Every structure is written in C-alpha cells, then in structure tokens.
N, C-alpha and C positions, 0 to 999 in steps of 0.2 A: 614286526615288532615283537610277535610272542616269543617268537624262538632267538632274539638279541642276546640275553644273556647267554645262552647256552652256543651260540655262534661266537661269542667273545671270549667265552671259555678256552674252547677248543683251539681258536686261533691264537691265544695266548699260550698254551701250552703248546703248541705246534712251535710256533716263534721264539719260545725259550730254547727248545731242543735242537731248532735250525741255527740260530744265533751261536749255541753251543759247539754246536759240529763243525759249524764256519770257523769257528775262531781257532779249532781245532787241525785243520786243514790244511796242508802244505803249500797251497796255493794262495792263500789269502793272508794276507799282510796285517790287516787290523779290520776288526767289527766293532761298531757301534750298536748298542742296543742296553737300554738302562739297566735291564736285570742281569747283565752281566758284571761281575768283579773289577774286570779289568775299563768299565764306563767312568768317566769324571764324575757323574751324578748318579753312581750306585747307591751310594747310602741315603737321599732324598728318594731315589725309585725305592729303597726297602721301606722307606716312613711312607709314602704316599700311593704306591701300586702296589696296595695288599692285596687285589682281587685280580692280578697279572698283569705282565706288559702290553704292550704296542704290537699290533700286526705288521709293522714296516723294519724292515731293518737294512742299515746300510753296512756295504761291505768294501774294502778294499784291495781288488789285486793290481800286481803289477805290471800291467799289460798297458800299452797305450790306447789313447779311447776312438784312435782309427779302425782299431782291432778288434775291440769291444764292439761296436757301432756295427761294425761288418760282421762278426758273428750274430748278434741281436738280430740283425737287419734277414738274413739267411738261414738263421735257426736250425733247427731239428734236431729234436729231443729233450731238448733243454727247456726251462722253463718260458710261458707265453710272455712276448714283449709287448708289454702295454702299459700303460698307465691303470692303476688298479686303485681303489678305496673300499675296497671289500668285496672280493670276490671269491668263489668254491673253490677256484685254486688258484697257486700260487704266480704271481708274475713281477717281470724283472721290468721298471720302469727305462721306458724307452729314450732318455734323455741324460745317460749317465754324466758323471762330472769328472773330468781331469784336474786332481788336485794332489798335493802331498798327504800322504797317509797320517800327519799328524794335522790334517787341514781343520776338523770339526773337536780337536781337542781343547778345553778352556782348565786352565790356565794356558795359554799357546806357549809352547817352548820354543826359544830361539835357535834350536837345530831344525832343518828341514828334515821332513820326512821321508820315507821313499816315495821315488816316482811313479806314479801308475793313476787308475781309476777308481773312483765311486759308483756300488752300483746301489739302486735300492729295489731291492724284496719285499713287495707285497707276500704275506702268507695267505694261501687258501683256508676258508674255513670248513670247508669240506672233503678237503685234498687230506690223503696218508701222509705221516710223519714219513715213510718208507718212498712214498712216489716225489715228494719233495725234495727229500736227498737226490734219490737217483737223478731229476732233473737239475737240480745242482753240479751232480758230478759231469754230467754231458758237458753242460756248463763251459764247468773249468778244464775239463780234458779237453775243449774246445779251443779254448782260452791259451790252454800249455799243453801242449800234444806230444812234445818230447816224452815229459813223465812227470807231467799235474805238479811241479815245483818251479818257485819264479827262480829268477836270476839268483844266483850266488850273491853278487856284487851289486844290486841296483844303486841306479846313481841320484842321487840327492836332487832334488826340482828347487829350481829356481823360482825366486816369486816375478820376475820379471820375463820369462819364460814359459807362462801361463798362457795358452790360447786363447782365444775367444770361444765362447760356446757355439757350436755349428750345429743345425739339424743333420740329422741322417738322410741319405740321398731316399728321397721317395716320402720322405717326413716333413720337408720344409711346407708353412703356409704360403699358399698365396692370394695374390691378390684381385679383387674380381672387378 
C-alpha cells in the first residue's frame, strides 16, 4: 500500500504511451483509452483524470477471434495471457471480444465498424515501456505475419453475425 501511488503513476505513464503507440500502429483499427483525443469521453477524462489514466487499454485488430485465441493460447514472446488487475508485467486478457471496431463508441453510429476482435491489455507497473512495446509488436506480428497491417478492404460486421462468446480450448470451466 505504501508504494501504490508510485505504481499507479508508473502504470498511467506507461499506459498513456502504449495507447498512443497502438493508435499509430498499422495493425490496430481502434484504441479505447480515455486520455487519447480520439476517445469519446476525452474531455471528461481531461477534467477528472488529473492524476493519470487507467492501466487497461482496449484495442481492436482486424483478425477473427479464433485466430486471436489460438495465438494467445500458444503465445511466444507476446504479452502474458491471463486476466490482470494490476501485475508487474503487461498482460492480455484471455477473453477477447469479437465485435465491430465501433462497438464501444457513444453515441453509437449507425454505420457498422470494421470486423475484428477487441483485446484488453493491462499494463504492468514495473515493466519498462520498451519491453511492453516489444511484446505487443510480437503479438501483432503473429496476428498479421505478412506485413503487420490489416486487410485493405475489411468487411463491415453485421449485428446478427456476432457469434456467442466461447471459451478458449483448455480455458473452459469444468463442472465438478
């Protein structure tokens, strides 16, 4: 508890830099982080988040959920894949959401966003920014091995086409 302020300050600074980095990355369609000017509540965040932003970032990639789940399950140099509410290193939540890129916009647009998957990244309080960026680069390169860019003509996603959320192989809850 004595180091909470120091850890939260470090987490916020790293998350701000990572969110800006992801927003500029060609493989990322959308980033939801309140201190980015592109966020729907940016003006409120400027008013109320005076000590820094949160440690979690949502970002959208133009890859199918099955592809994302496979890469997260088999890893290999990317961020650790497990739920995090404050760890020393960055983690990607193991429950990505297959939704259009504008799913979390408010007010909601009538136009459908780009097809793909939302990932939740929890930034680590002790991991250097360079290591977090490198781990994200590995993850994005695994998602888009050809050239780390999204397809030039992504198809809009239809609401009716949204599949039910399913657990990753090996991550399903078992009844006892």
